[in-house]
A tleap script that builds the chain and sets N, CA, C and O, in Angstrom:
source leaprc.protein.ff14SB
mol = sequence {
  NGLY GLU THR GLU SER SER ASP ALA ALA ASN
  VAL GLU PHE LEU VAL LEU SER GLU SER GLN
  TYR ALA GLU PHE LEU ASN GLY HIE ASP SER
  GLU THR ILE PHE SER ALA ASP ASP ALA HIE
  ASP GLN GLU VAL ASN SER GLY LEU PRO PRO
  THR VAL ASN GLN PRO ALA LYS TYR TYR LEU
  VAL PHE ARG ASN ASN THR PRO LYS ALA GLY
  LYS LYS THR VAL GLN ALA ASP PHE ARG ILE
  ASP CPHE
}
set mol.1.N position { -35.670 88.979 18.864 }
set mol.1.CA position { -36.065 88.065 20.251 }
set mol.1.C position { -36.250 86.618 19.578 }
set mol.1.O position { -35.918 86.296 18.437 }
set mol.2.N position { -36.743 85.980 20.370 }
set mol.2.CA position { -36.881 84.281 20.260 }
set mol.2.C position { -37.435 83.911 19.148 }
set mol.2.O position { -36.724 82.992 18.742 }
set mol.3.N position { -38.415 84.105 18.300 }
set mol.3.CA position { -39.149 84.099 17.464 }
set mol.3.C position { -37.983 84.115 16.234 }
set mol.3.O position { -37.482 83.267 15.495 }
set mol.4.N position { -37.829 85.750 16.472 }
set mol.4.CA position { -36.970 86.042 15.132 }
set mol.4.C position { -35.838 84.694 14.993 }
set mol.4.O position { -36.088 83.947 14.046 }
set mol.5.N position { -34.644 84.329 15.835 }
set mol.5.CA position { -33.642 83.562 15.838 }
set mol.5.C position { -34.394 82.181 15.425 }
set mol.5.O position { -33.860 81.733 14.410 }
set mol.6.N position { -35.217 81.550 15.776 }
set mol.6.CA position { -36.064 80.764 15.445 }
set mol.6.C position { -36.551 79.992 14.116 }
set mol.6.O position { -36.446 78.888 13.581 }
set mol.7.N position { -37.331 81.638 13.850 }
set mol.7.CA position { -37.428 81.498 12.057 }
set mol.7.C position { -36.385 81.881 11.357 }
set mol.7.O position { -36.485 81.466 10.202 }
set mol.8.N position { -35.271 82.587 11.572 }
set mol.8.CA position { -34.086 82.200 10.668 }
set mol.8.C position { -33.287 81.107 10.847 }
set mol.8.O position { -32.207 81.098 10.255 }
set mol.9.N position { -33.729 79.777 11.845 }
set mol.9.CA position { -33.533 78.869 11.898 }
set mol.9.C position { -34.358 77.677 10.958 }
set mol.9.O position { -33.976 76.512 10.838 }
set mol.10.N position { -35.724 78.340 10.253 }
set mol.10.CA position { -35.934 77.738 9.655 }
set mol.10.C position { -35.567 76.743 8.462 }
set mol.10.O position { -34.604 77.365 8.013 }
set mol.11.N position { -35.668 75.770 7.756 }
set mol.11.CA position { -35.502 75.296 6.557 }
set mol.11.C position { -36.730 74.582 5.861 }
set mol.11.O position { -37.795 74.317 6.417 }
set mol.12.N position { -36.497 74.398 4.946 }
set mol.12.CA position { -37.854 73.409 4.057 }
set mol.12.C position { -37.172 72.542 3.601 }
set mol.12.O position { -36.111 72.607 2.980 }
set mol.13.N position { -38.173 71.156 4.107 }
set mol.13.CA position { -37.874 70.211 3.694 }
set mol.13.C position { -38.895 69.405 2.891 }
set mol.13.O position { -40.116 69.560 2.886 }
set mol.14.N position { -38.054 68.382 2.110 }
set mol.14.CA position { -39.286 67.678 0.761 }
set mol.14.C position { -38.963 66.660 0.854 }
set mol.14.O position { -37.856 66.596 1.388 }
set mol.15.N position { -39.472 65.511 0.535 }
set mol.15.CA position { -39.279 64.427 -0.188 }
set mol.15.C position { -39.775 64.176 -1.264 }
set mol.15.O position { -40.989 64.365 -1.336 }
set mol.16.N position { -39.036 63.646 -2.543 }
set mol.16.CA position { -39.328 63.721 -3.781 }
set mol.16.C position { -39.441 62.577 -4.514 }
set mol.16.O position { -38.775 61.651 -4.051 }
set mol.17.N position { -40.238 62.254 -5.790 }
set mol.17.CA position { -39.591 61.280 -6.338 }
set mol.17.C position { -39.188 61.283 -6.972 }
set mol.17.O position { -39.297 62.453 -7.338 }
set mol.18.N position { -37.947 60.247 -8.444 }
set mol.18.CA position { -37.073 60.802 -8.999 }
set mol.18.C position { -37.704 61.528 -10.348 }
set mol.18.O position { -36.882 62.035 -11.112 }
set mol.19.N position { -39.039 61.609 -10.675 }
set mol.19.CA position { -39.587 62.263 -11.297 }
set mol.19.C position { -39.820 63.718 -11.046 }
set mol.19.O position { -39.689 64.615 -11.878 }
set mol.20.N position { -40.294 63.882 -9.405 }
set mol.20.CA position { -40.365 65.100 -9.100 }
set mol.20.C position { -39.201 65.643 -8.901 }
set mol.20.O position { -39.062 66.842 -9.144 }
set mol.21.N position { -38.332 65.018 -8.508 }
set mol.21.CA position { -36.804 65.677 -8.427 }
set mol.21.C position { -36.416 66.436 -9.625 }
set mol.21.O position { -36.095 67.622 -9.701 }
set mol.22.N position { -36.505 65.523 -10.573 }
set mol.22.CA position { -36.178 66.017 -11.938 }
set mol.22.C position { -36.731 67.422 -12.713 }
set mol.22.O position { -36.223 67.990 -13.679 }
set mol.23.N position { -38.233 67.865 -11.774 }
set mol.23.CA position { -38.744 68.659 -12.227 }
set mol.23.C position { -38.070 69.685 -11.331 }
set mol.23.O position { -37.812 70.832 -11.697 }
set mol.24.N position { -37.804 69.182 -10.124 }
set mol.24.CA position { -37.606 70.466 -9.247 }
set mol.24.C position { -36.208 70.666 -9.882 }
set mol.24.O position { -36.127 71.891 -9.964 }
set mol.25.N position { -35.307 70.253 -10.271 }
set mol.25.CA position { -34.029 70.888 -10.652 }
set mol.25.C position { -33.916 71.908 -11.627 }
set mol.25.O position { -33.050 72.779 -11.707 }
set mol.26.N position { -35.415 71.586 -12.752 }
set mol.26.CA position { -35.369 72.334 -13.765 }
set mol.26.C position { -35.999 73.668 -12.907 }
set mol.26.O position { -36.495 74.545 -13.614 }
set mol.27.N position { -36.012 73.851 -11.633 }
set mol.27.CA position { -36.688 75.314 -11.651 }
set mol.27.C position { -38.588 75.361 -11.618 }
set mol.27.O position { -39.251 76.364 -11.353 }
set mol.28.N position { -39.221 73.781 -12.016 }
set mol.28.CA position { -40.236 73.741 -12.209 }
set mol.28.C position { -40.966 73.501 -10.950 }
set mol.28.O position { -40.439 72.668 -10.214 }
set mol.29.N position { -42.398 74.211 -10.411 }
set mol.29.CA position { -43.059 73.976 -9.082 }
set mol.29.C position { -43.382 72.570 -9.424 }
set mol.29.O position { -43.961 72.379 -10.493 }
set mol.30.N position { -43.070 71.492 -8.616 }
set mol.30.CA position { -43.755 70.172 -9.222 }
set mol.30.C position { -44.498 69.827 -7.726 }
set mol.30.O position { -44.318 70.559 -6.753 }
set mol.31.N position { -45.536 68.360 -7.667 }
set mol.31.CA position { -45.951 67.868 -6.453 }
set mol.31.C position { -44.827 67.436 -6.056 }
set mol.31.O position { -43.850 67.479 -6.804 }
set mol.32.N position { -44.753 66.898 -4.700 }
set mol.32.CA position { -44.342 66.457 -3.717 }
set mol.32.C position { -44.758 65.366 -3.090 }
set mol.32.O position { -45.981 65.326 -2.959 }
set mol.33.N position { -43.998 64.203 -2.527 }
set mol.33.CA position { -44.425 63.380 -1.389 }
set mol.33.C position { -45.073 63.870 -0.380 }
set mol.33.O position { -46.248 63.882 -0.014 }
set mol.34.N position { -43.999 64.306 0.034 }
set mol.34.CA position { -44.271 65.482 1.923 }
set mol.34.C position { -43.313 66.867 1.505 }
set mol.34.O position { -42.418 67.083 0.687 }
set mol.35.N position { -43.919 67.537 2.382 }
set mol.35.CA position { -43.502 68.932 2.457 }
set mol.35.C position { -43.439 69.368 3.853 }
set mol.35.O position { -44.220 68.895 4.679 }
set mol.36.N position { -42.552 70.247 4.171 }
set mol.36.CA position { -42.488 71.315 5.335 }
set mol.36.C position { -42.204 72.400 5.578 }
set mol.36.O position { -41.447 72.439 6.548 }
set mol.37.N position { -42.465 73.478 5.119 }
set mol.37.CA position { -42.007 74.646 5.028 }
set mol.37.C position { -41.159 75.470 5.940 }
set mol.37.O position { -40.194 76.182 5.660 }
set mol.38.N position { -41.830 75.176 7.310 }
set mol.38.CA position { -41.262 75.354 8.241 }
set mol.38.C position { -40.387 74.484 9.177 }
set mol.38.O position { -40.606 74.461 10.389 }
set mol.39.N position { -39.647 73.951 8.748 }
set mol.39.CA position { -39.180 72.321 9.679 }
set mol.39.C position { -37.681 73.267 10.447 }
set mol.39.O position { -36.865 74.052 9.964 }
set mol.40.N position { -37.884 72.692 11.832 }
set mol.40.CA position { -37.198 73.597 12.610 }
set mol.40.C position { -37.570 72.541 14.096 }
set mol.40.O position { -38.525 72.799 14.828 }
set mol.41.N position { -36.578 71.295 14.350 }
set mol.41.CA position { -36.551 70.801 15.458 }
set mol.41.C position { -37.833 70.474 15.577 }
set mol.41.O position { -38.702 70.991 16.279 }
set mol.42.N position { -37.903 69.373 14.672 }
set mol.42.CA position { -39.508 68.566 14.845 }
set mol.42.C position { -39.064 67.331 14.409 }
set mol.42.O position { -37.929 67.158 13.964 }
set mol.43.N position { -40.313 66.032 14.566 }
set mol.43.CA position { -40.549 65.211 13.972 }
set mol.43.C position { -41.616 64.748 12.856 }
set mol.43.O position { -42.819 64.687 13.107 }
set mol.44.N position { -41.197 64.506 11.904 }
set mol.44.CA position { -41.463 64.429 10.682 }
set mol.44.C position { -41.735 62.988 10.367 }
set mol.44.O position { -40.817 62.196 10.152 }
set mol.45.N position { -43.372 62.553 10.335 }
set mol.45.CA position { -43.587 60.999 9.575 }
set mol.45.C position { -44.555 61.249 8.685 }
set mol.45.O position { -45.584 61.925 8.692 }
set mol.46.N position { -43.767 60.260 7.586 }
set mol.46.CA position { -44.177 60.336 6.507 }
set mol.46.C position { -44.389 58.855 5.636 }
set mol.46.O position { -43.522 57.994 5.792 }
set mol.47.N position { -45.571 58.570 4.707 }
set mol.47.CA position { -45.408 57.252 4.284 }
set mol.47.C position { -44.835 57.434 2.386 }
set mol.47.O position { -44.649 58.532 1.861 }
set mol.48.N position { -44.724 56.604 1.943 }
set mol.48.CA position { -44.548 56.660 0.997 }
set mol.48.C position { -45.290 55.557 -0.236 }
set mol.48.O position { -45.476 54.342 -0.169 }
set mol.49.N position { -45.535 56.318 -1.094 }
set mol.49.CA position { -46.535 55.323 -1.860 }
set mol.49.C position { -46.103 54.110 -2.417 }
set mol.49.O position { -45.043 53.968 -3.027 }
set mol.50.N position { -47.240 52.920 -2.123 }
set mol.50.CA position { -46.265 51.240 -2.452 }
set mol.50.C position { -45.606 51.662 -3.446 }
set mol.50.O position { -45.652 52.867 -3.693 }
set mol.51.N position { -44.640 50.573 -4.463 }
set mol.51.CA position { -43.871 50.600 -5.266 }
set mol.51.C position { -44.025 49.088 -6.169 }
set mol.51.O position { -43.564 48.900 -7.295 }
set mol.52.N position { -44.768 48.135 -5.376 }
set mol.52.CA position { -45.055 47.007 -5.919 }
set mol.52.C position { -43.982 46.071 -5.998 }
set mol.52.O position { -44.232 45.057 -6.650 }
set mol.53.N position { -43.083 46.146 -5.597 }
set mol.53.CA position { -41.719 45.187 -5.482 }
set mol.53.C position { -40.780 45.257 -6.576 }
set mol.53.O position { -40.085 44.347 -7.028 }
set mol.54.N position { -40.904 47.224 -7.171 }
set mol.54.CA position { -39.942 47.483 -7.910 }
set mol.54.C position { -39.360 48.666 -7.619 }
set mol.54.O position { -39.971 49.734 -7.669 }
set mol.55.N position { -37.710 48.505 -7.183 }
set mol.55.CA position { -37.122 49.514 -6.445 }
set mol.55.C position { -37.322 50.867 -7.173 }
set mol.55.O position { -37.512 51.003 -8.382 }
set mol.56.N position { -37.235 52.027 -6.067 }
set mol.56.CA position { -37.764 53.225 -6.309 }
set mol.56.C position { -36.706 54.403 -5.234 }
set mol.56.O position { -36.523 54.298 -4.021 }
set mol.57.N position { -36.260 55.263 -5.987 }
set mol.57.CA position { -35.400 55.920 -5.233 }
set mol.57.C position { -35.901 57.385 -4.962 }
set mol.57.O position { -36.582 57.936 -5.828 }
set mol.58.N position { -35.643 57.929 -3.989 }
set mol.58.CA position { -36.608 59.112 -3.484 }
set mol.58.C position { -35.169 60.166 -2.821 }
set mol.58.O position { -34.112 59.730 -2.363 }
set mol.59.N position { -35.533 61.443 -2.951 }
set mol.59.CA position { -34.600 62.679 -2.318 }
set mol.59.C position { -35.276 63.150 -1.288 }
set mol.59.O position { -36.487 63.244 -1.086 }
set mol.60.N position { -34.219 63.478 -0.571 }
set mol.60.CA position { -34.247 64.327 0.355 }
set mol.60.C position { -33.889 65.460 0.386 }
set mol.60.O position { -32.669 65.312 0.325 }
set mol.61.N position { -34.088 66.648 0.443 }
set mol.61.CA position { -33.989 67.830 0.162 }
set mol.61.C position { -34.836 69.128 1.189 }
set mol.61.O position { -35.966 69.593 1.339 }
set mol.62.N position { -33.101 69.345 1.857 }
set mol.62.CA position { -33.434 70.559 2.804 }
set mol.62.C position { -32.858 71.768 2.195 }
set mol.62.O position { -31.635 71.906 2.199 }
set mol.63.N position { -33.747 72.796 1.591 }
set mol.63.CA position { -33.932 74.200 1.300 }
set mol.63.C position { -33.836 75.149 2.316 }
set mol.63.O position { -34.424 75.071 3.395 }
set mol.64.N position { -33.125 76.002 1.980 }
set mol.64.CA position { -32.877 77.330 3.242 }
set mol.64.C position { -33.966 78.042 2.836 }
set mol.64.O position { -34.051 78.558 1.722 }
set mol.65.N position { -34.751 78.091 3.629 }
set mol.65.CA position { -36.087 79.349 2.630 }
set mol.65.C position { -36.201 80.774 3.390 }
set mol.65.O position { -37.152 81.555 3.355 }
set mol.66.N position { -34.872 80.914 4.147 }
set mol.66.CA position { -34.593 82.290 4.377 }
set mol.66.C position { -32.838 82.637 3.980 }
set mol.66.O position { -32.029 82.949 4.853 }
set mol.67.N position { -32.553 82.529 2.783 }
set mol.67.CA position { -30.790 82.813 2.705 }
set mol.67.C position { -30.488 83.912 2.863 }
set mol.67.O position { -29.361 84.174 2.445 }
set mol.68.N position { -31.297 85.111 3.529 }
set mol.68.CA position { -30.458 86.728 4.050 }
set mol.68.C position { -29.941 86.182 4.985 }
set mol.68.O position { -28.766 86.515 5.135 }
set mol.69.N position { -30.559 85.013 6.152 }
set mol.69.CA position { -30.105 84.906 7.443 }
set mol.69.C position { -28.972 84.350 7.298 }
set mol.69.O position { -28.276 84.504 8.302 }
set mol.70.N position { -28.257 83.500 6.109 }
set mol.70.CA position { -26.791 83.219 6.430 }
set mol.70.C position { -27.707 81.504 5.850 }
set mol.70.O position { -28.820 81.026 5.631 }
set mol.71.N position { -25.981 81.122 5.851 }
set mol.71.CA position { -25.805 79.255 5.753 }
set mol.71.C position { -26.253 78.940 7.121 }
set mol.71.O position { -26.278 79.540 8.196 }
set mol.72.N position { -26.617 77.716 6.663 }
set mol.72.CA position { -27.525 76.969 8.091 }
set mol.72.C position { -26.846 75.538 7.674 }
set mol.72.O position { -26.684 75.018 6.570 }
set mol.73.N position { -26.433 75.008 9.318 }
set mol.73.CA position { -26.308 73.694 9.489 }
set mol.73.C position { -27.645 72.500 9.280 }
set mol.73.O position { -28.362 72.766 10.245 }
set mol.74.N position { -28.040 71.824 8.835 }
set mol.74.CA position { -28.577 70.779 9.004 }
set mol.74.C position { -28.392 69.120 9.611 }
set mol.74.O position { -27.967 68.152 8.982 }
set mol.75.N position { -28.914 69.180 11.192 }
set mol.75.CA position { -28.485 67.937 11.218 }
set mol.75.C position { -29.660 66.899 11.074 }
set mol.75.O position { -30.550 67.378 11.777 }
set mol.76.N position { -30.015 65.996 10.653 }
set mol.76.CA position { -31.352 65.083 10.715 }
set mol.76.C position { -31.075 63.317 10.867 }
set mol.76.O position { -30.155 62.792 10.240 }
set mol.77.N position { -31.832 62.652 11.616 }
set mol.77.CA position { -31.585 61.326 12.034 }
set mol.77.C position { -32.633 60.869 11.399 }
set mol.77.O position { -33.654 61.523 11.614 }
set mol.78.N position { -32.774 59.722 10.492 }
set mol.78.CA position { -33.725 59.060 9.318 }
set mol.78.C position { -33.477 57.936 10.025 }
set mol.78.O position { -32.424 57.597 10.564 }
set mol.79.N position { -35.012 57.120 9.970 }
set mol.79.CA position { -35.103 55.891 9.850 }
set mol.79.C position { -36.054 55.760 9.073 }
set mol.79.O position { -36.909 56.582 8.741 }
set mol.80.N position { -35.849 54.287 8.655 }
set mol.80.CA position { -36.720 53.904 7.696 }
set mol.80.C position { -37.856 51.970 8.025 }
set mol.80.O position { -37.499 50.792 8.057 }
set mol.81.N position { -38.942 52.540 8.157 }
set mol.81.CA position { -39.544 51.287 8.587 }
set mol.81.C position { -40.401 50.291 7.338 }
set mol.81.O position { -41.549 50.646 7.070 }
set mol.82.N position { -40.061 49.571 6.907 }
set mol.82.CA position { -40.382 48.596 6.155 }
set mol.82.C position { -41.921 47.803 6.630 }
set mol.82.O position { -42.346 46.844 5.985 }
savepdb mol mol.pdb
quit
């Protein structure tokens, strides 16, 4: 049914700092700045911590949380307001 197909389209969406991303790559569960387990056709608004005029790198990760459903294509539009 429709629920099954939309569930199969879901992906996990994460916003990570550099240190959080390093933990993520090493397979550790880490804190995230923002996460959505079942992101699918939705708008996400998230604030980033202040960096006090220091440059910072952030990582946006889309992860297939139902790999048995096969590969997925993600289309995402991003806007950053300062």
